[in-house]
Every structure is written in C-alpha cells, then in structure tokens.
C-alpha positions, 0 to 999 in steps of 0.5 A: 439218597437212591442207590443202584446196586445190584443184586450181585453186589448186595450179596457182599455184606459191606457192600449191603451195608453201605447201601443201607446207609447211603439210603439214609442220607438226604443231602441236607449239608448239616454235616459241613458245619461241623467236619473240620476238614470242611472248615479248614479246606472249604471243598465240598469234596472235603466234607462227609457230603462230598465223600458219601457222594465219592464213596457211592461212585467208586463202590456202585461202579466198582471202579479202581479209585483215583488219586482225587477220590482217595485223597479225600477219603484219606483226608477225613479224620473218622472224628465221626462229628458228622454222626452226631449232627446228623438229623437222619442217623447217617452211620458214616463210620460204617460207610468211610470204614468199607471205603478204606478197604475198598481203596486198600483193595483195589487202589495201588498207592505210590511206594512211599505212601504203601511204605509209610503204612506198612511201617506205621501197621507193623510198629504202632500196634507193638508196644516194643517196637513202638519204644524202639522206634520212639528210641530212634526218632529221639535220636534223630529229632535234632535233625528234623529240619533236613528231613524231606518228607513232611510226614517223617518231620511229623513223626520226629516231632511226635516223639516225646522227650521222655520214653517211661520205663515199662510199667508191669503193671500191664503183664497179665495178672489179677490185682484184688480190690481194696476192701469188699469186692463189688465188680470183676473187670478186665481192663484192656492195656492197650498198645501204644499207650503202653509206650507212651504213657504208663501212668494212664493204666497204673492210675486207673487199676489203683481207682478201680481197685479202691472202689471195690473192683477185682481188675484182670489183665487177660493173658493175649490181649492187646492192641484193639486193631483200630490203627489197621482197621483205619488205613482199610487193612482189615486181615490185620486188624481183625487179627489183633482183635481177634486176640482180644475176644478170645482173651476176653471171653476166656476171662468172661468163661472162667471167673465172670466180668462185669465189664471190659474197661477202656481208658483210651477212647479210640480204642472204646469206639473200636471194640464196641463195634466188634459185633459189627465187624465180626458179623458174618465170621465165626466169632459173631457171638462171641464179638457181640458178647465183648462189644456189649461188655465194654465200657469207657472208664467213665462209664463204669466209675459213674457206677462206682460211687466217687466220694464228694470232694472239696474244692481243690482250686485247680481249674481243668480244661476238659478236652472231648476226644472225638471218639469218646463224645462222637463215637461213643456218644460220651459227653457228660460222665468225665465232667461230671466226675472231676466236678463231683471230686472237686475240681473246677471243669471248663470247656473251650469254644467249639469243643466238638471239633476235632484236636487233629490227632485221629489215630495215624492222622497226624503223621499221614496228614501233617498239614491239616493236623497241625491247623486242627491243633493250633485251634484247639491249643488256642480255645483250650489257653483261652480258658487259662486253665492249670492243667488240660484233661482229655480220655484218650492218649493220642489227643493228649500226645497231640495237644501235649505238643502245642501247649505248655500247660500240663496235659493228663489223663481224666483217670489221673485226676480222680486217682489223685483226688480219691488218694493216688499219687499227684500226676507226674505231669503236675510235679515239674 
C-alpha cells in the first residue's frame, strides 16, 4: 500500500509504526475470508482490508474521525484471525490499537457511549469493584426486559448465577513446590478472572506446585491493561501495566524468575506486547524483560513433563481462544496436554472464528456478539462433548451463557487428571 505521511508526521512513533504496517498490505483480501464481522455483516468496511483503508485515510490526513469510521473500527473484535491469514505479515493488532488511541484522543463520542466506556474502565480492572457490580447486576437481572439500552441488557445477562468467594490464593505470597524445585515462576492472577472464577488460579497453583514450580504471587501485580488498552485509553492501560512491570522485575531481581505464567490468554497477548507498548518510555528495558518472560500456562506445562494418563472416557470440545491461537500463535499445546493426560479431544468446525467475547466487545457490540456466540455454541455442541475447555475467562463466560454443556478452563481438567479435585462445573 502506498502511503504519503510527511516527515513531520513520522516523528510520532505510533504514526511511524502505522506507516510500516500499512506499507506491508498488498490489498489481497485473504483477511476477509477469516474476519468474523465481515462474515456476519458482509460489508467491506467491516473487514480488515476495509478498516485498513479507513485508518490510513484518518491518520494520514489527520482528520477528526467521523461517526461511520468510528463505527467500523469499534466493530473490530481484535480477534487477530486476519494476522494468522495474512501472507504479507501485516501487523494489524498494532495498527488498530493505534487507530483506537487516535479516535479516543480526537473524537467526541455521544455522552451515553462515553459514560459506558468510563464505567467499564473504572470497574472491570478492579476485582472488588467488579464483584460489587456483579452483585448489583444479579439483583437487577430479573428486570432486564424493561431496560431500554441493549448494551445494559447485555451487562445484566452476563452476570453469573453465583459470585464465587474471594480466594486467598490471590494474595501476595509464595507457594513452595511439592517435591524437588524445578522452576520459580510468577503467576499473573489478573482482574476480572478473580471476580468471575476463582477456581482457575487455584487449579493453576496446585498444578504448577505438583510438577516442581515455586509459585510467586507478586506484590503490586494486577490488571494487565488490556481492557483499557483496547478502548484506546493509553494512559490508563500503561498505568496498570507499569505496576505489573515493577512488581515482576522486583521479583526477578530478588529471587529470580524462570517465567511469568498467564492463564488468561487475552492478558497473555497484551503482556507479551509490553516491549512494544513501552518502547519509548523509561521502562523499555524492563518491559521487554517482562515480555520475554511471559508464557501462557500451556507453554510452561509443555516443559514440565506431565505424565501420560489412562483414558478418562470424557469427550472434551476444545475452544481455541483467539488471543491464544492468533494473538500468541499457540495452537496445539492445550490439546496436546489434554490428550496426554487421557481426555478425548475434539474441535468444532471453524475453530479459527471468534466466539464474540473479545474483552468488552460482548458488552459494547451485543448484537454482533450474540450471533457469534450462537454460531460458536452450535459448532461446539455438534461435537456432543461432555465438557468444553478453553484458556480464557472471557470465552468461558461467553460460551457458558449459551450452552448447557459445562465449560471449564484447560488447567482445571489437567489439575483433576493429575490428582486435583474435580472441577466444580462438572459436579452439578
């Protein structure tokens, strides 16, 4: 793609990066074949190629975004399937993130949109605030039919039937390995996950300790910054990310770290991108160090030689979270691990397509999200599984809200198969 940015414009690092990405695009259109929003809406402007044209025009001409451009950029899931498909290596993630920041800084949204985005940014990254919000949503849920705004109804619909108790395993502390120590790792406990499902971190800690890991919950670590980052709220996202960088670097410098383990793939994609996010800050070196240490839990477990297990007689439909298969390019490890410990693993048709969760997407674009959920649930249920496994809390909540099949995290099944308790979701 030909671009015409001025030397003055290219002094901005975000614009310079956008220019590099745009110049790699050859207009081939392969990305349209795997874009979920294009498949549903059939509009070229709701495909990666269409959004690239709009973003180029907006940034290159330094124009205030119009309502139409903002709508099409907002409809992007950031599922990154286009990056997996693209033969030219177009780094769409960095481009759309820059576009969202540009929109946030230059476009005045309607007051209802601004209010909704502010509320989400002030609640979701903070577990205790989120718990209180979930309690309020649970109380209001019976009255959702009279709520006029579809986005507010979506929030009420997402409220779980039960809010799990606070897990003390999330507090800053160190867990010693069971037996010989092989690795020292920091576990990212996250934010929304701590309010929605405390079993995931508990199962991860048990599993890692069982196979020789000293597990550290670092003082000061919390939200990865992804939720606000994808809203274009750079100041807020960098503030929370910086706390993680400081916390994990302190642990690495004091006791050493072999890995920063992340069991929410949406967070993992963001943490692995800290080096880019902080490339021009005073913490560029530390951010790059954290990004290099970051691993999805399945990456680390592949190094720990989990024992082979006997056949469990349980059919697991594996849902590949977009942030894991496209964002981190981890496609086989979770399935390999589940098969190794004795589960029968099946995959749905079109496993590369998004379930429609995508961070806050299911709250801000509920109609598109519901259609993606319906399609994903249909393909999963077609496999007649006993249980559905995924590696991202957002996907688990999204899919679980549309099916009667139990939905659990991959680590919960691995923990159970190697000596841990049966996942709570399988007990009902």
